[in-house]
ZAZA-423201 format. One record per residue (C-alpha): x, y, z. Coordinates in pm, whole numbers, plus 50000, padded with zeros to 5 digits. Example, Ala and Ser with C-alpha at 12.3 -4.5 7.8 and 13.67 -1.06 7.14 Angstrom:
<atoms>
ATOM,51230,49550,50780;
ATOM,51367,49894,50714;
</atoms>
This chain:
<atoms>
ATOM,13458,12467,79310;
ATOM,13375,12466,79681;
ATOM,13634,12445,79950;
ATOM,13630,12181,80268;
ATOM,13502,11820,80276;
ATOM,13171,11709,80431;
ATOM,13051,11419,80556;
ATOM,12857,11211,80307;
ATOM,12558,11011,80325;
ATOM,12196,10929,80178;
ATOM,11952,10999,80403;
ATOM,11549,10858,80338;
ATOM,11251,11053,80426;
ATOM,10967,11068,80641;
ATOM,10748,11317,80761;
ATOM,10788,11590,80557;
ATOM,10812,11430,80239;
ATOM,10679,11084,80328;
ATOM,10795,10784,80169;
ATOM,11057,10905,79911;
ATOM,11476,10904,79933;
ATOM,11742,11189,79853;
ATOM,12076,11048,79771;
ATOM,12374,11170,79785;
ATOM,12277,11426,80086;
ATOM,12585,11594,80235;
ATOM,12551,11627,80602;
ATOM,12686,11947,80784;
ATOM,12720,11900,81167;
ATOM,12988,12084,81278;
ATOM,13046,12388,81139;
ATOM,13137,12285,80741;
ATOM,13108,12531,80526;
ATOM,13153,12566,80126;
ATOM,13265,12908,80060;
ATOM,13292,13055,79655;
ATOM,13420,13433,79496;
ATOM,13303,13452,79203;
ATOM,13480,13698,78936;
ATOM,13284,13654,78659;
ATOM,12995,13911,78567;
ATOM,12608,13764,78675;
ATOM,12454,13683,78358;
ATOM,12103,13850,78483;
ATOM,12093,13969,78832;
ATOM,11770,14069,78806;
ATOM,11705,13665,78748;
ATOM,11804,13381,78977;
ATOM,11656,13044,79079;
ATOM,11753,12832,79448;
ATOM,11619,12535,79457;
ATOM,11771,12298,79766;
ATOM,11673,11942,79929;
ATOM,11723,11973,80374;
ATOM,11681,11785,80604;
ATOM,11639,11951,80912;
ATOM,11819,11888,81321;
ATOM,11855,12053,81603;
ATOM,11575,12310,81531;
ATOM,11695,12568,81804;
ATOM,11444,12881,81938;
ATOM,11662,13203,81893;
ATOM,11970,13054,81684;
ATOM,11968,13140,81337;
ATOM,12014,12853,81068;
ATOM,12214,12957,80785;
ATOM,12116,12705,80476;
ATOM,12337,13010,80227;
ATOM,12435,13386,80223;
ATOM,12643,13598,80030;
ATOM,12832,13886,80232;
ATOM,13040,14183,80116;
ATOM,13226,14384,80389;
ATOM,13048,14576,80595;
ATOM,12726,14427,80502;
ATOM,12438,14304,80643;
ATOM,12394,13980,80460;
ATOM,12147,13858,80144;
ATOM,12068,13439,80180;
ATOM,11806,13236,80318;
ATOM,11812,13098,80682;
ATOM,11547,12935,80999;
ATOM,11482,13164,81263;
ATOM,11254,13024,81547;
ATOM,11122,12770,81281;
ATOM,11045,13034,81006;
ATOM,11218,13075,80678;
ATOM,11330,13403,80553;
ATOM,11509,13523,80287;
ATOM,11729,13841,80291;
ATOM,11781,14013,79954;
ATOM,12001,14332,80171;
ATOM,12026,14648,80048;
ATOM,12406,14682,80141;
ATOM,12605,14830,79859;
ATOM,12330,14943,79692;
ATOM,12134,14632,79695;
ATOM,11764,14642,79716;
ATOM,11570,14314,79677;
ATOM,11283,14244,79982;
ATOM,11271,14037,80278;
ATOM,11030,13789,80387;
ATOM,10985,13619,80711;
ATOM,10703,13261,80662;
ATOM,10397,13222,80914;
ATOM,10481,12838,80835;
ATOM,10681,12680,81065;
ATOM,10969,12431,80932;
ATOM,11050,12214,81269;
ATOM,10985,11823,81065;
ATOM,11344,11658,81156;
ATOM,11267,11347,80993;
ATOM,11183,11449,80642;
ATOM,11269,11579,80351;
ATOM,11204,11948,80247;
ATOM,11251,12112,79913;
ATOM,11299,12483,79891;
ATOM,11277,12660,79605;
ATOM,11334,13030,79549;
ATOM,11223,13239,79266;
ATOM,11365,13583,79157;
ATOM,11238,13802,78910;
ATOM,11261,14154,78956;
ATOM,11157,14230,78564;
ATOM,10772,14099,78621;
ATOM,10502,14368,78617;
ATOM,10344,14203,78917;
ATOM,10514,14321,79268;
ATOM,10395,13959,79442;
ATOM,10539,13766,79187;
ATOM,10900,13900,79152;
ATOM,11017,13716,79463;
ATOM,10822,13332,79509;
ATOM,10900,13072,79768;
ATOM,10801,12706,79673;
ATOM,10777,12426,79889;
ATOM,10777,12090,79813;
ATOM,10630,12234,79483;
ATOM,10353,12450,79667;
ATOM,10354,12811,79662;
ATOM,10412,12972,80018;
ATOM,10167,13279,80060;
ATOM,10110,13383,80370;
ATOM,10413,13598,80590;
ATOM,10441,13753,80896;
ATOM,10692,14012,80717;
ATOM,10705,14097,80360;
ATOM,10891,14338,80149;
ATOM,10845,14331,79807;
ATOM,11161,14370,79572;
ATOM,11118,14679,79345;
ATOM,11099,14675,78987;
ATOM,11386,14546,78792;
ATOM,11588,14601,79176;
ATOM,11879,14398,79183;
ATOM,12006,14162,79481;
ATOM,12367,14034,79646;
ATOM,12255,13689,79536;
ATOM,12547,13491,79295;
ATOM,12727,13861,79249;
ATOM,13091,13858,79192;
ATOM,13322,14013,79484;
ATOM,13150,13888,79745;
ATOM,13193,13568,79919;
ATOM,12946,13327,79885;
ATOM,12887,13082,80212;
ATOM,12653,12765,80274;
ATOM,12587,12655,80574;
ATOM,12692,12962,80766;
ATOM,12680,13334,80759;
ATOM,13001,13495,80961;
ATOM,13027,13279,81277;
ATOM,12982,12918,81398;
ATOM,12674,13008,81612;
ATOM,12462,13044,81286;
ATOM,12537,12725,81131;
ATOM,12306,12496,80925;
ATOM,12258,12204,81101;
ATOM,12106,11894,80874;
ATOM,12169,11719,80545;
ATOM,12118,11888,80220;
ATOM,12131,11776,79861;
ATOM,12048,11861,79508;
ATOM,12155,12228,79577;
ATOM,12154,12405,79249;
ATOM,12175,12826,79191;
ATOM,12049,12940,78874;
ATOM,12203,13299,78722;
ATOM,11961,13439,78477;
ATOM,11675,13236,78464;
ATOM,11367,13181,78680;
ATOM,11278,12856,78651;
ATOM,11014,12667,78879;
ATOM,11028,12444,79079;
ATOM,10890,12174,78846;
ATOM,11246,12146,78654;
ATOM,11399,12055,78984;
ATOM,11142,11797,79125;
ATOM,10861,11578,79020;
ATOM,10574,11367,79172;
ATOM,10631,11022,79198;
ATOM,10397,10748,78976;
ATOM,10114,10750,79323;
ATOM,10115,11202,79222;
ATOM,10155,11225,79584;
ATOM,10508,11285,79715;
ATOM,10759,11525,79569;
ATOM,11071,11392,79444;
ATOM,11417,11483,79305;
ATOM,11447,11468,78905;
ATOM,11721,11302,78776;
ATOM,12093,11443,78741;
ATOM,12069,11443,78408;
ATOM,11746,11654,78363;
ATOM,11880,11908,78655;
ATOM,12248,11934,78404;
ATOM,12046,12030,78120;
ATOM,11916,12329,78228;
ATOM,12094,12696,78163;
ATOM,12291,12812,78488;
ATOM,12449,13098,78344;
ATOM,12759,13251,78471;
ATOM,12772,13206,78825;
ATOM,12509,12924,78832;
ATOM,12639,12596,79020;
ATOM,12518,12265,79051;
ATOM,12624,12010,79380;
ATOM,12501,11696,79312;
ATOM,12737,11503,79578;
ATOM,12808,11245,79321;
ATOM,13186,11313,79385;
ATOM,13225,11545,79663;
ATOM,13005,11794,79787;
ATOM,13197,12073,79674;
ATOM,13247,12000,79305;
ATOM,12979,12136,79078;
ATOM,12826,11939,78809;
ATOM,12681,12215,78631;
ATOM,12967,12276,78358;
ATOM,13090,12570,78503;
ATOM,13346,12394,78678;
</atoms>
């Protein structure tokens, strides 16, 4: 589904999520990217979910570290990224899309452990604060230094056909993600919960990835995908191909 080869590896976790292992991770360390331009219309432009496990490296102030971006000619990108330790999301207003944005107050600087970031978008909900949710290790983030909530029934540039979907970068090499990624999932048309992608271990203390079979059983929609890295980083395991 995606182009370009990445270094493969399994990284053990510590720090952010201690005493767990996230297998089959892909290493982004010298500007590797995965790109795709969809030709099919999204299942539902008002609902989507991202879940990804990240093990960070080289957190440098003043540098954008894009995990994912969706760009169109002349438009500011939709996507999510780290900047000065914060985690930020932009739904972008380019091309008529208005889907909110936020910057966390929390800082994510731990380079010795795994974080699970789950972003849930459902602009059909009546409560504005529930239209965009950020969950980190199954805990909802509720404090933001800046936030603009998506308007009711708004659509975003995320996963839209005709735009470049890029994992690991936006625009140029100064905005690369650096670190490991694993279990990268995009759901088109359904607002899933973090518990559809992760679960607590037998102690009830540590948040861990669910089995690949559980994730493959989800409904991915037209433009959804699942990068489980069992074959290589660019092969989609969702069934969409």
